[in-house]
C-alpha positions, 0 to 999 in steps of 0.5 A, spaced: 499 500 500 502 507 498 504 512 503 496 515 506 493 521 503 493 526 509 488 529 506 486 537 505 482 542 508 475 542 505 475 546 500 468 549 498 469 554 493 474 548 489 467 544 489 462 549 487 466 551 480 466 543 478 462 541 472 464 535 467 463 535 460 458 529 460 460 529 452 467 529 452 468 523 457 462 520 454 466 520 447 473 517 450 469 512 453 467 510 447 474 509 445 477 506 451 472 499 449 473 500 441 480 498 442 482 493 440 487 489 446 493 486 445 494 478 444 498 472 445 505 473 450 503 481 451 496 479 454 497 475 458 502 479 461 498 484 462 493 478 465 498 476 470 498 483 472 492 484 473 492 479 477 496 483 482 490 488 482 485 482 485 481 484 492 479 478 491 471 478 494 466 475 497 460 478 500 454 474 500 450 472 504 451 465 505 460 465 507 463 461 512 469 459 513 470 454 509 469 458 504 472 464 506 478 459 507 478 457 500 478 464 498 484 465 502 487 459 498 486 461 493 488 469 492 496 465 495 494 462 489 491 464 484 493 460 478 495 453 477 503 452 479 503 449 473 501 455 468 505 459 472 511 455 471 509 454 463 510 462 463 516 462 467 513 467 472 512 460 478 517 463 482 516 470 482 510 471 488 504 472 483 498 473 488 492 477 488 492 485 492 488 482 497 481 479 500 475 482 501 470 480 507 465 483 510 467 484 518 463 478 521 468 474 516 474 478 518 477 473 523 476 467 519 479 471 513 487 473 518 485 466 521 487 462 514 491 466 512 495 465 517 494 458 516 497 458 509 504 462 511 501 469 507 501 477 509 496 479 503 492 483 507 484 484 509 480 489 507 472 489 509 467 493 507 463 497 513 459 502 514 453 500 512 455 496 507 451 496 501 446 502 503 450 507 508 443 507 511 445 506 519 447 511 524 452 514 523 455 511 531 454 505 529 458 505 521 464 508 526 464 502 531 464 498 525 470 500 522 473 500 529 471 492 530 474 491 523 480 494 525 480 490 531 479 483 528 486 484 524 483 488 517 488 493 514 483 497 508 476 498 510 473 500 504 466 504 507 460 506 503 458 513 503 451 515 505 450 518 499 444 523 501 449 528 502 451 528 495 444 527 492 442 534 497 448 537 496 450 537 503 458 537 502 461 539 508 457 534 512 460 529 507 467 531 508 466 531 515 464 524 515 469 521 511 473 524 516 470 520 521 472 514 518 479 517 516 480 516 524 476 511 526 480 507 521 487 508 525 492 505 521 488 501 516 488 504 510 480 507 507 477 505 502 471 510 500 466 508 496 462 512 492 456 507 489 456 512 483 450 509 480 446 512 486 449 520 485 445 523 479 449 525 475 457 525 472 459 532 474 456 528 483 461 524 481 466 529 480 465 533 487 465 527 491 470 523 489 474 530 491 471 530 497 472 523 499 480 525 497 480 531 500 478 529 507 483 523 507 481 517 503 487 513 501 482 510 495 476 511 492 471 505 489 466 506 483 461 501 486 458 496 491 457 491 486 449 492 490 447 497 484 443 496 479 449 499 475 456 498 477 463 501 474 462 504 467 468 507 462 465 514 463 464 515 471 471 510 472 473 516 466 471 522 471 474 519 477 480 518 475 481 525 472 479 527 479 485 522 482 489 526 477 486 534 478 487 532 486 495 530 486 496 536 482 494 541 488 496 537 494 502 532 490 498 527 494 496 520 490 490 517 491 489 510 489 482 508 483 478 502 484 474 499 481 468 494 482 462 491 480 460 487 474 467 486 471 467 479 470 472 477 464 478 478 462 479 483 456 475 488 461 480 487 465 486 489 460 481 495 458 482 497 466 488 497 465 490 501 460 485 505 462 488 508 468 495 507 465 493 513 460 490 517 465 494 517 471 501 514 468 505 506 470 506 509 477 499 508 478 499 501 475 501 497 483 497 494 488 499 500 492 494 505 487 490 500 483 485 495 485 481 491 482 474 490 486 471 482 484 469 475 486 468 471 478 474 475 474 480 471 477 476 465 473 477 469 466 483 469 467 486 464 469 482 460 463 485 465 457 491 464 461 490 456 460 488 458 453 495 461 452 499 455 454 495 449 453 491 451 446 486 449 448 480 452 452 479 449 460 474 444 462 470 446 468 474 440 473 482 442 470 481 450 473 481 449 482 474 454 485 476 460 486 
């Protein structure tokens, strides 16, 4: 993880002047989607890089210790070893960036990773995920309990009401309190962009979250009807760039929700590379929130190595 973002004073004059040129953003998003992906060994290399950015996630009501254990094992060994050997990558320590679970499952994940002698960080969602509609006191306590149990990254959700009604000071104060409750843990702030109403609101919410000390801004919970989209990502990435130019502080970016195919992951990597540069292509500044993406990446790598597609039983469960 990169160093913490210390945040800045709330600058409402900057917020009030912000306006997003929607047609220009949509044109740029179309360019990204129309681009032809890389092929052959270049594709395999980029896909392995994508694996190292994944926050391998399970957020189901039926999560148990055994499926958390399996998730942690998959995070440590994301690609079958014989496939890595064929690519001469078996000794490079390829793992996912983190595992992401509900607060009540943090202990399970910490225990499973310790048992596997693995130092991958545990991320926990918090603050009344996914709606953020519980009392502030409860939301702050949820962060503290997750950190106490061993989570070193906390994915919080903002109260969308504050954005939709333009209560920017209240949003800033809320995220500041989240930051404080996290202590040494990294704060990833989920904007739930599908519920913010406009791209201008997405930009403003991104900027407030960064001013308040978020280490990452994240598109979605994965539970909204609209999750990570390229127009929203472009707006958030440009907010990150503007914040960096203004303060010198680098904030990370995490798209999440609906990113399922290996081809999608390559488009996300190239977008971040083009908008923010190579220095953002590290797990300290870029993550992909996903639960099924890894399976498709492993299938594509299997195809690259063997020349055929894997049968269902050829690859271990994720």
